[in-house]
C-alpha atoms as an extended CHARMM CRD file, in Angstrom:
* protein
*
        54  EXT
         1         1  MET       CA            108.6450000000       79.0460000000       91.7890000000  PROA      1               0.0000000000
         2         2  GLY       CA            105.5520000000       76.6770000000       90.7180000000  PROA      2               0.0000000000
         3         3  THR       CA            103.5360000000       74.4540000000       92.7680000000  PROA      3               0.0000000000
         4         4  CYS       CA            103.0180000000       70.8760000000       92.1340000000  PROA      4               0.0000000000
         5         5  PRO       CA             99.4560000000       70.0380000000       91.0710000000  PROA      5               0.0000000000
         6         6  GLU       CA             99.6820000000       66.5200000000       92.5990000000  PROA      6               0.0000000000
         7         7  CYS       CA            101.1860000000       67.2070000000       96.1810000000  PROA      7               0.0000000000
         8         8  GLY       CA            101.1320000000       70.9370000000       96.3690000000  PROA      8               0.0000000000
         9         9  ALA       CA            104.9280000000       71.0490000000       97.1380000000  PROA      9               0.0000000000
        10        10  ALA       CA            106.8200000000       74.1120000000       95.9600000000  PROA      10              0.0000000000
        11        11  VAL       CA            108.8140000000       73.1890000000       92.6750000000  PROA      11              0.0000000000
        12        12  ASN       CA            111.8670000000       75.4570000000       91.8070000000  PROA      12              0.0000000000
        13        13  VAL       CA            111.7400000000       76.5010000000       88.1230000000  PROA      13              0.0000000000
        14        14  ASP       CA            114.6620000000       78.1890000000       86.3270000000  PROA      14              0.0000000000
        15        15  ASP       CA            114.3020000000       81.5250000000       84.9010000000  PROA      15              0.0000000000
        16        16  ASP       CA            114.9820000000       80.4070000000       81.3430000000  PROA      16              0.0000000000
        17        17  VAL       CA            112.2640000000       77.6360000000       81.4370000000  PROA      17              0.0000000000
        18        18  VAL       CA            110.0670000000       77.3060000000       78.2080000000  PROA      18              0.0000000000
        19        19  GLU       CA            106.4030000000       76.1070000000       77.5940000000  PROA      19              0.0000000000
        20        20  GLY       CA            106.2500000000       72.3530000000       77.0350000000  PROA      20              0.0000000000
        21        21  GLU       CA            109.4360000000       71.6190000000       79.2930000000  PROA      21              0.0000000000
        22        22  ILE       CA            108.9380000000       68.7350000000       81.7400000000  PROA      22              0.0000000000
        23        23  LEU       CA            110.0190000000       68.9600000000       85.1070000000  PROA      23              0.0000000000
        24        24  GLU       CA            110.0280000000       66.7270000000       88.1770000000  PROA      24              0.0000000000
        25        25  CYS       CA            108.4340000000       67.5220000000       91.5460000000  PROA      25              0.0000000000
        26        26  GLU       CA            111.2900000000       66.6350000000       94.1290000000  PROA      26              0.0000000000
        27        27  GLU       CA            108.8950000000       65.7480000000       96.8730000000  PROA      27              0.0000000000
        28        28  CYS       CA            106.3890000000       63.3290000000       95.0320000000  PROA      28              0.0000000000
        29        29  GLY       CA            108.3770000000       62.5550000000       91.7270000000  PROA      29              0.0000000000
        30        30  ALA       CA            105.3690000000       63.6160000000       89.3450000000  PROA      30              0.0000000000
        31        31  GLU       CA            106.4000000000       64.5490000000       86.0050000000  PROA      31              0.0000000000
        32        32  LEU       CA            104.9690000000       68.3320000000       85.4520000000  PROA      32              0.0000000000
        33        33  GLU       CA            104.7940000000       69.9870000000       82.0140000000  PROA      33              0.0000000000
        34        34  VAL       CA            105.2620000000       73.6450000000       81.9250000000  PROA      34              0.0000000000
        35        35  ILE       CA            101.7500000000       74.8430000000       80.4070000000  PROA      35              0.0000000000
        36        36  SER       CA            102.4330000000       78.6020000000       80.6040000000  PROA      36              0.0000000000
        37        37  VAL       CA            105.5620000000       80.7650000000       81.7100000000  PROA      37              0.0000000000
        38        38  SER       CA            103.8720000000       84.0020000000       82.2980000000  PROA      38              0.0000000000
        39        39  PRO       CA            102.4310000000       83.3740000000       84.6510000000  PROA      39              0.0000000000
        40        40  LEU       CA            103.8840000000       80.1100000000       85.6080000000  PROA      40              0.0000000000
        41        41  GLU       CA            101.5340000000       77.2110000000       85.3650000000  PROA      41              0.0000000000
        42        42  LEU       CA            102.4180000000       73.4790000000       85.6950000000  PROA      42              0.0000000000
        43        43  GLU       CA            100.2320000000       70.5910000000       85.0460000000  PROA      43              0.0000000000
        44        44  LEU       CA            100.5930000000       66.8930000000       85.2860000000  PROA      44              0.0000000000
        45        45  ALA       CA            102.6040000000       65.7620000000       82.1620000000  PROA      45              0.0000000000
        46        46  PRO       CA            100.6930000000       63.4330000000       80.0270000000  PROA      46              0.0000000000
        47        47  GLU       CA            102.0030000000       59.7840000000       80.2860000000  PROA      47              0.0000000000
        48        48  GLU       CA            103.6370000000       58.3780000000       77.2940000000  PROA      48              0.0000000000
        49        49  GLU       CA            102.0300000000       55.2920000000       75.6100000000  PROA      49              0.0000000000
        50        50  GLU       CA            103.4360000000       52.6470000000       74.2270000000  PROA      50              0.0000000000
        51        51  ASP       CA            103.7840000000       52.5120000000       70.4330000000  PROA      51              0.0000000000
        52        52  TRP       CA            103.4670000000       48.8000000000       69.4390000000  PROA      52              0.0000000000
        53        53  GLY       CA            104.4160000000       49.7530000000       65.9680000000  PROA      53              0.0000000000
        54        54  GLU       CA            101.2720000000       50.6190000000       64.8210000000  PROA      54              0.0000000000
């Protein structure tokens, strides 16, 4: 179980979660990235920027 860095709610995390996986907070809907699995650390996922063919 992790904690949402946006709203502080408990986030259920599966035992087989891997670093880099994106989860969603069920309380506030924020996208969270798994930074570390041992110990479990969650951060807000970086927003994807539009690639305008550059």
